[in-house]
BAVEX-624376 format. One line per field, with one value per atom (N, C-alpha, C): chain; atom name; x, y, z. Coordinates in nm, 4 decimals, m for minus. Layout:
BEGIN
ch = A,...
at = CA,...
c1 = X,...
c2 = Y,...
c3 = Z,...
//
This chain:
BEGIN
ch = A,A,A,A,A,A,A,A,A,A,A,A,A,A,A,A,A,A,A,A,A,A,A,A,A,A,A,A,A,A,A,A,A,A,A,A,A,A,A,A,A,A,A,A,A,A,A,A,A,A,A,A,A,A,A,A,A,A,A,A,A,A,A,A,A,A,A,A,A,A,A,A,A,A,A,A,A,A,A,A,A,A,A,A,A,A,A,A,A,A,A,A,A,A,A,A,A,A,A,A,A,A,A,A,A,A,A,A,A,A,A,A,A,A,A,A,A,A,A,A,A,A,A,A,A,A,A,A,A,A,A,A,A,A,A,A,A,A,A,A,A,A,A,A,A,A,A,A,A,A,A,A,A,A,A,A,A,A,A,A,A,A,A,A,A,A,A,A,A,A,A,A,A,A,A,A,A,A,A,A,A,A,A,A,A,A,A,A,A,A,A,A,A,A,A,A,A,A,A,A,A
at = N,CA,C,N,CA,C,N,CA,C,N,CA,C,N,CA,C,N,CA,C,N,CA,C,N,CA,C,N,CA,C,N,CA,C,N,CA,C,N,CA,C,N,CA,C,N,CA,C,N,CA,C,N,CA,C,N,CA,C,N,CA,C,N,CA,C,N,CA,C,N,CA,C,N,CA,C,N,CA,C,N,CA,C,N,CA,C,N,CA,C,N,CA,C,N,CA,C,N,CA,C,N,CA,C,N,CA,C,N,CA,C,N,CA,C,N,CA,C,N,CA,C,N,CA,C,N,CA,C,N,CA,C,N,CA,C,N,CA,C,N,CA,C,N,CA,C,N,CA,C,N,CA,C,N,CA,C,N,CA,C,N,CA,C,N,CA,C,N,CA,C,N,CA,C,N,CA,C,N,CA,C,N,CA,C,N,CA,C,N,CA,C,N,CA,C,N,CA,C,N,CA,C,N,CA,C,N,CA,C,N,CA,C,N,CA,C,N,CA,C,N,CA,C,N,CA,C,N,CA,C,N,CA,C
c1 = 18.4873,18.5384,18.5942,18.6317,18.6900,18.5844,18.4575,18.3515,18.3231,18.2869,18.2421,18.0961,18.0377,17.9001,17.8012,17.8152,17.7241,17.7408,17.8641,17.8896,17.8320,17.8406,17.7831,17.6319,17.5679,17.4225,17.3825,17.4615,17.4317,17.4427,17.5409,17.5552,17.4361,17.3904,17.2715,17.1470,17.1325,17.0179,17.0187,17.1360,17.1464,17.1103,17.1544,17.1230,16.9731,16.9086,16.7650,16.6823,16.7358,16.6630,16.6888,16.7838,16.8213,16.7065,16.6967,16.5959,16.6342,16.7594,16.8076,16.7745,16.6709,16.6290,16.7346,16.8305,16.9367,17.0271,17.0432,17.1292,17.0661,16.9376,16.8672,16.8698,16.8450,16.8485,16.9868,17.0905,17.2270,17.2530,17.2122,17.2340,17.1602,17.0362,16.9599,17.0226,17.0683,17.1330,17.2638,17.3395,17.4654,17.4406,17.3391,17.3067,17.2653,17.1882,17.1455,17.2664,17.3554,17.4716,17.5664,17.5847,17.6691,17.6072,17.4752,17.4076,17.4222,17.4053,17.4241,17.5657,17.6630,17.8030,17.8330,17.7850,17.8115,17.7495,17.6205,17.5500,17.5768,17.6407,17.6765,17.8153,17.8875,18.0192,18.0014,18.0716,18.0544,18.0814,18.1769,18.2067,18.0898,18.0245,17.9092,17.7921,17.7680,17.6566,17.6716,17.7946,17.8181,17.7887,17.7954,17.7757,17.6287,17.5372,17.3947,17.3488,17.2765,17.2265,17.1134,17.0366,16.9242,16.9751,16.9415,16.9931,16.8896,16.7678,16.6641,16.6814,16.5866,16.5970,16.5922,16.6729,16.6786,16.5483,16.4725,16.3450,16.2455,16.1808,16.0876,15.9777,15.9397,15.8341,15.8903,16.0222,16.0839,16.1120,16.1552,16.1895,16.0967,15.9952,15.8952,15.9557,16.0639,16.1231,16.2483,16.2670,16.3904,16.4123,16.3079,16.3204,16.3445,16.3485,16.3693,16.5172,16.5501,16.6858,16.7290,16.8526,16.9000,16.9008,16.8767,16.8765,17.0023
c2 = 8.8511,8.8022,8.6607,8.6236,8.4910,8.3818,8.4189,8.3186,8.2526,8.1248,8.0579,8.0948,8.0429,8.0766,8.0470,7.9303,7.8940,7.9881,8.0267,8.1191,8.2570,8.3009,8.4312,8.4305,8.3229,8.3130,8.3053,8.2362,8.2281,8.3669,8.4452,8.5813,8.6679,8.6546,8.7291,8.6844,8.5546,8.5027,8.5594,8.5640,8.6174,8.7659,8.8405,8.9835,9.0053,8.9265,8.9419,8.8907,8.7980,8.7444,8.8253,8.9154,8.9928,9.0815,9.0949,9.1839,9.3305,9.3565,9.4936,9.5301,9.6113,9.6490,9.7261,9.7859,9.8600,9.7716,9.6469,9.5552,9.5241,9.4939,9.4649,9.5871,9.7045,9.8274,9.8500,9.8201,9.8347,9.7414,9.6150,9.5177,9.5610,9.6081,9.6519,9.7759,9.8706,9.9913,9.9565,9.8648,9.8217,9.7548,9.6681,9.6007,9.7015,9.8026,9.9040,9.9809,10.0217,10.0989,10.0160,9.8895,9.8013,9.7830,9.7664,9.7536,9.8780,9.9945,10.1200,10.1311,10.1001,10.1107,10.0134,9.8906,9.7894,9.8274,9.8590,9.8846,10.0222,10.1104,10.2402,10.2382,10.1289,10.1163,10.1072,10.1914,10.1904,10.0547,9.9799,9.8487,9.7530,9.7598,9.6729,9.7162,9.8461,9.8962,9.8577,9.8581,9.8211,9.6742,9.5906,9.4468,9.4103,9.5044,9.4798,9.5442,9.4683,9.5235,9.6233,9.6017,9.6885,9.8049,9.9277,10.0435,10.1115,10.0589,10.1163,10.0705,10.1040,10.0613,9.9088,9.8479,9.7022,9.6394,9.7090,9.6583,9.7732,9.8039,9.9172,9.9091,9.7903,9.7731,9.7649,9.7780,9.7702,9.6264,9.6099,9.4791,9.4511,9.3716,9.3444,9.2758,9.1996,9.1244,9.1901,9.3196,9.3848,9.3772,9.3800,9.3765,9.2389,9.1376,9.0009,8.9651,8.8561,8.8041,8.7686,8.8056,8.7706,8.6188,8.5767,8.4326,8.3945
c3 = 8.9726,8.8464,8.8602,8.9801,9.0003,9.0101,9.0204,9.0319,8.8979,8.9036,8.7817,8.7572,8.6520,8.6169,8.7286,8.7920,8.9007,9.0200,9.0477,9.1579,9.1312,9.0066,8.9694,8.9843,8.9383,8.9529,9.0999,9.1816,9.3248,9.3893,9.3477,9.4013,9.3607,9.2365,9.1929,9.2684,9.2865,9.3627,9.5040,9.5656,9.7015,9.7046,9.6043,9.5985,9.5826,9.4980,9.4753,9.5926,9.6707,9.7857,9.9131,9.9093,10.0274,10.0755,10.2076,10.2656,10.2454,10.2142,10.1896,10.0456,10.0263,9.8914,9.8147,9.8848,9.8181,9.7341,9.7752,9.6995,9.5641,9.5653,9.4393,9.3477,9.4045,9.3249,9.2658,9.3425,9.2925,9.1746,9.1870,9.0792,8.9524,8.9670,8.8501,8.7868,8.8677,8.8140,8.7456,8.8043,8.7433,8.6086,8.6036,8.4779,8.3712,8.4102,8.3148,8.2597,8.3470,8.3035,8.2161,8.2510,8.1693,8.0313,8.0265,7.8969,7.8120,7.8733,7.7986,7.7444,7.8299,7.7875,7.6735,7.6853,7.5832,7.4493,7.4507,7.3254,7.2661,7.3411,7.2838,7.2199,7.2364,7.1733,7.0223,6.9459,6.8005,6.7354,6.7859,6.7273,6.7463,6.8603,6.8855,6.7981,6.7905,6.7101,6.5630,6.5128,6.3721,6.3454,6.4475,6.4262,6.4043,6.4285,6.4085,6.2782,6.1979,6.0719,6.0973,6.2028,6.2371,6.3220,6.2851,6.3581,6.4462,6.4504,6.5365,6.6802,6.7673,6.9068,6.9172,7.0059,7.0137,7.0615,7.1431,7.1929,7.1962,7.0853,7.0832,7.1884,7.2285,7.3290,7.4705,7.4858,7.6185,7.6599,7.7818,7.8363,7.9541,7.9323,8.0358,8.1578,8.1402,8.2511,8.3081,8.2854,8.3275,8.4781,8.5563,8.7012,8.7590,8.6742,8.7215,8.7195,8.7843,8.7876,8.6449,8.6069,8.4721,8.4528,8.3292,8.2987,8.2267
//
């Protein structure tokens, strides 16, 4: 939490470049769980006029480094 934006991106880059595949899997699982928690919050859901799935076709770039 103490890292600035550049530091956070550097940490993600290091995780995705790591030879330990468990680190990348952890980052992807964490991102998935954070997304579920965020978008399942009733206050967040109310802020969207559209109530259907946010991406009916899925996220083709989900396995890539966040931008």
